[in-house]
C-alpha positions as CSV (number, residue, x, y, z in Angstrom):
1,M,31.8,-85.6,58.2
2,T,32.6,-81.9,57.9
3,M,29.9,-79.3,58.3
4,T,29.9,-75.6,58.3
5,I,26.7,-73.7,59.0
6,H,26.4,-69.9,58.9
7,K,23.6,-67.4,58.6
8,S,23.5,-64.4,56.4
9,G,20.3,-62.4,56.9
10,S,17.5,-64.8,56.5
11,V,19.6,-67.4,54.6
12,V,21.2,-70.3,56.4
13,H,24.1,-71.9,54.4
14,A,25.0,-75.5,55.3
15,S,28.2,-76.9,53.6
16,L,28.4,-80.6,54.2
17,S,31.0,-83.2,53.2
18,G,31.9,-86.8,53.9
19,D,29.6,-89.4,55.4
20,L,26.4,-88.1,56.9
21,T,25.0,-90.8,59.2
22,V,23.0,-91.2,62.4
23,V,26.3,-90.6,64.3
24,E,26.3,-87.0,63.2
25,V,22.5,-86.3,63.1
26,A,22.3,-84.9,66.7
27,A,25.0,-82.4,66.1
28,L,23.7,-81.3,62.7
29,H,20.2,-81.1,64.1
30,E,21.3,-78.8,67.0
31,Q,23.3,-76.5,64.7
32,L,20.5,-76.3,62.0
33,M,17.6,-75.7,64.4
34,S,19.4,-72.9,66.2
35,E,19.7,-71.0,62.9
36,L,16.4,-71.7,61.0
37,D,13.3,-69.5,61.0
38,S,10.0,-69.7,59.2
39,E,10.7,-66.8,56.9
40,G,14.2,-68.0,55.9
41,T,15.9,-70.1,53.2
42,L,18.1,-73.1,53.8
43,V,20.9,-73.5,51.1
44,V,22.7,-76.8,51.3
45,D,26.0,-77.4,49.5
46,A,26.0,-81.2,49.1
47,A,28.7,-81.5,46.4
48,E,31.1,-83.3,48.7
49,V,28.7,-85.7,50.4
50,T,29.9,-89.3,50.0
51,R,27.2,-91.0,52.0
52,I,23.9,-90.1,53.5
53,D,21.5,-92.2,55.6
54,T,17.9,-92.0,56.4
55,S,18.3,-90.1,59.6
56,I,20.0,-87.2,57.8
57,A,17.4,-87.2,55.0
58,Q,14.7,-87.0,57.7
59,L,16.4,-84.1,59.3
60,F,16.4,-82.1,56.0
61,L,12.8,-83.1,55.3
62,F,11.9,-81.8,58.8
63,A,13.8,-78.6,58.1
64,S,11.9,-78.1,54.9
65,H,8.8,-77.8,57.0
66,I,10.3,-75.0,59.1
67,V,11.8,-72.7,56.4
68,R,10.2,-71.1,53.4
69,T,12.6,-72.6,50.9
70,V,15.3,-75.3,50.8
71,R,17.8,-75.3,47.9
72,V,20.5,-78.0,47.5
73,D,23.4,-76.7,45.4
74,S,25.4,-79.3,43.5
75,P,24.0,-82.5,45.1
76,S,26.6,-85.2,44.9
77,P,25.9,-88.6,43.3
78,A,25.5,-90.0,46.9
79,W,23.0,-87.3,47.8
80,K,21.0,-87.9,44.6
81,S,21.1,-91.7,45.1
82,A,19.9,-91.6,48.7
83,M,17.1,-89.1,48.0
84,T,15.9,-91.2,45.0
85,A,16.1,-94.5,47.0
86,L,14.0,-92.8,49.8
87,G,11.5,-91.3,47.4
88,L,12.4,-87.8,48.4
89,R,12.9,-84.7,46.4
90,L,15.1,-82.4,48.5
91,D,16.8,-80.4,45.8
92,S,14.4,-77.5,45.7
93,V,11.5,-77.2,48.1
94,A,9.4,-74.1,48.6
95,Q,6.4,-73.7,50.9
């Protein structure tokens, strides 16, 4: 997995690629939570995600309750498949 997370104003950009599994969830959680705020937006670039497991989906679901808006740009087929299988819609969430 490769992840790049940076903040620009109130927008946190997370660019993710490769396999996103429970092995990476702690590191991703730490980086995301240090940047998110309740007035912000989380933009996820998921175009290069090849695998995502339940722990990562849960992390993004949790993040969607912290920020005002979550937007997933270019979700990969693996991202879409995982979210569908889990019954989640994490492509555009606003509170």
